[in-house]
N, C-alpha and C positions, 0 to 999 in steps of 0.2 A: 382423292376423287374417284380413283378406280375402285376402291373398296366400297364406296357409297353406291356406285353404279352397279356393282355386283350384288349389293344388298337389295337394290331395287329389283334386279332380275330374280333373286332368290324369293322375294316376297310374292311376285306374280307367279313364279313357278310352283310355289307351295300352295298358294291359296286361290289359284284360278286355273282355268284350262286354256288361257291365252298363250299361244306359242311364244317362247322366249329363247334367246341364245343359250346353248348348252355349254357348260364347263364343269370341271371338277371342283365341287364346293370344299372350302376350308372353313374351319370354325370362325375365323375372323370375317368371312364373307357374310355371316349372319348377324354381325354386331349391330347393324342398323336396320335390319329388314323389317322390324315391326313399325318403324317410322313410315314405311311405304305401304304397309298393310291397308290403311284407309283409302289409298288410291285405287285398290281393287273395288272398294265400295263406290268410289267416285265414277269408275267405269260403268258399274252396274246402274247407278243412278242416271248417268248420262245416256245410256242406251234406253233405259225406261222412258226418260223424258222425250228423246227423239222418236221412240216408238209410238207413244201416245199422240204426239204432235202429228206424226205421219198418218196415223189412223184417223185423226180428226180432219186432216187435210183431204183424205180420199173418202171420207164419210163411211169408214168401216163400222161394222156393228159394234156396239159397246161390249157384248159378251166376248166376241172374238178378240178385241183389243185388250180387255182386262185379263182374260184367261191366259193369253200369251204373255202378257206383262208379268203375271205370277210366275211363269216358267223361266223368265230371263235370268234371275239370280241362279237358278239351277244350271242353266246352260253355261253361264260364265264360270261358276265355281265347281261344276261337276257334282253338286250336292254334298260338298265336303263338310259343311257345317250342319246340314240336315242329318248326316250320319251321327254326329255327336249328339244332336237333339234326340234321336231315336234311342241311342245307347243310354242316355241319361234317363229317359222316360222308363225304360225297362228296369234300370237300377233303382230309381226312386220308388217305383211301384212294386218292387219286390218285398219291401218292408223288412229287409235283412239288416244285419249289422254293417258297419262301415267297410270292413275287410271284404265281406261278401259282395257288397255293392261295387267295390272297385274291381272285383273279379268279373262281375256281370258287364261292366264297361268294356272289358277286353274280349268278351264273348262275341265271336263274329255272327252268331245266329240272331235272328230277329224274334223277339217275343211278341205276345199278343198286345201288350200295352204299347209297345213302340209303334205297331201298325195302327192301332186305334187312335193314338195321340197324333200321329203324323197325318193321317187322313183328316182328322178333326182340324189340325193346324192349317192345312191347305184349304179346307172348305171355309174356315173362318176368314182366312186372308182373302180368298176369292169373293166372299160375300161382302166384306167391308170395302174391298177395292171399288165396288160399284157405287159407293157413297163418296168417293173422291172426285168431285165434279168441278172444282175450282182450280185456278192456277196456283193459288196459295197452298191448297191441299196437296196438289201434285208435287210442288217444290218440297214440301215438308216430308213427303214419303220418299222422294229421291235422296234427300239429305240424310235420311235415317240409315241408309246403307253405309254412309261414311261414319256417322256418329257411333253406330254399333261396333265398328271395327276399331275406332279410336279407343273406346272404353274397353273392348276385349284385349287390346294390346296393353293398356295400362294394367289390367287385372293380371295378365301373364307375368308382368314384372313385379307387381306389388302385393298380390294376394298370396296367402299361404298355399303351399303345394301339397296335394294329397299323396304324392309319391316322390321319391328322390330321383327317380329316372323317368324317362318318357319325354315326349316332345316339349311339353310346357316347362319341365324342369331344365331341359337343355337350353331352351330359348331364354329362360330367366337368368342363366349363368353368364350372359354376355358381359364383357368387361366394360361396357358402355351404358350401364343401367341408368345412371343419372341423366346422361345425354338423351337417351331414348325416351325416358319418362318426361323430361322437359319438353322435347319436341312434340310428344303426343299431347301434353297439356296445352301447349300453344295451339296445336291443331284443333283441340277441343274448343278452346275459347274462340278462335277465329271462325270455325265452321258454325258454332252455335250463334255467334254474333251476326254472321252473314245470313243465316237462316231467318233469324228474328227480324233483321233489317228488311229482307225482301218480302216478308209476309205480314208484319205487324201493322202496316198501314190499313189493311183491309180485313185482317183476321188474327185471332190469337192462336191459330193452330200451330205455328212455328214455335211459339213460346211453350205451349202445352206439350208439344213433342219433346222439347229439351227437358222439361220437367219429368215427363214419363221415363226418359232414359235415366235420370237421376234415381228415380224410385226403383226401376228395374235393376239397375246396377247395385243398389243397396240390397235388394232381394237376392240377387245372384250371390253376393258375398255371404250372406247368412245361410242360404240354403246349401251352398257348397261346403261350408264349415260344418253345418249340422249333419248332413248326410254322408259326407266323404272326408271330412277333416281338412279340406282345401280344394283347390281346383285341379283339373286335368285338361288335356286337349279337348276331350269330349264335352266337358262342362263349358269351356270357352266357346265351342260351337253352339251349344245349347243357349248360351246367353245371347249370341248374335241372332239366333232365330226368334227367341222369345221377346227380346227387346224391340226388334223390328215389328213383331206382331202387336205388342202393346202400344207402340208408337202409332201404328196404323189405326188401331181402335180409338186411341186418344184423338187423333186428327179427325177421323170420321165423326166421332161424337161431338167434337168442337164445331165442326162445320154444320152438323145437324142442329145443334142448339142455336148457333148464330143465324141460321136460315129461319128458325122458328120465332126468333125474337123480332 
């Protein structure tokens, strides 16, 4: 039980800026931390939900509510995954061989493509956030922060690794792989089922969101193998960003079509 609690603290310490008790980590303390990774997404989704409800209660302007909502994941995580997205964009758009792309991932400098893609990323998120006008759409967007982290955790354990060292390689060497993957798969099934249950009565957006994650997860697998020979920590962050973006677009498009019918 103590080891599990430490894994919980490790997960929030690594993947969020939420203050946690400090202690000297041992390798066994990381055995189950990926099981708790989706809880960081649950915190983000919960804050998003409370924020939007509060803004509607006080009649805050829609631009104010939505733009700050876009910033909430950054405030909770410190932009941890966005950094991976930026590095991946620089590497992919370099059109170099795999070894050179892996070197670019480690380069601390920002390239033009990372800046362009990141600005575009947040502009698209902000634009589509204005189309999330229903309770079902909002729930789908909030659940996306959990689903992205469940699938990212599964990829860390099961996908080929681009390097023999680094954060992802270390995390995947846990002695509890089967337990971690099993827990993450259960979380995936439960979270997807709950999302669909709470939205399906009035909208298909929850179902479409889960389908979008399946497609993005498949894309992530093939693009990581093609460009890098496997995944890295940066690519795991890239997946979280891009899967949440695709889910948002899918949900907004579904709501638009349903409103037009």
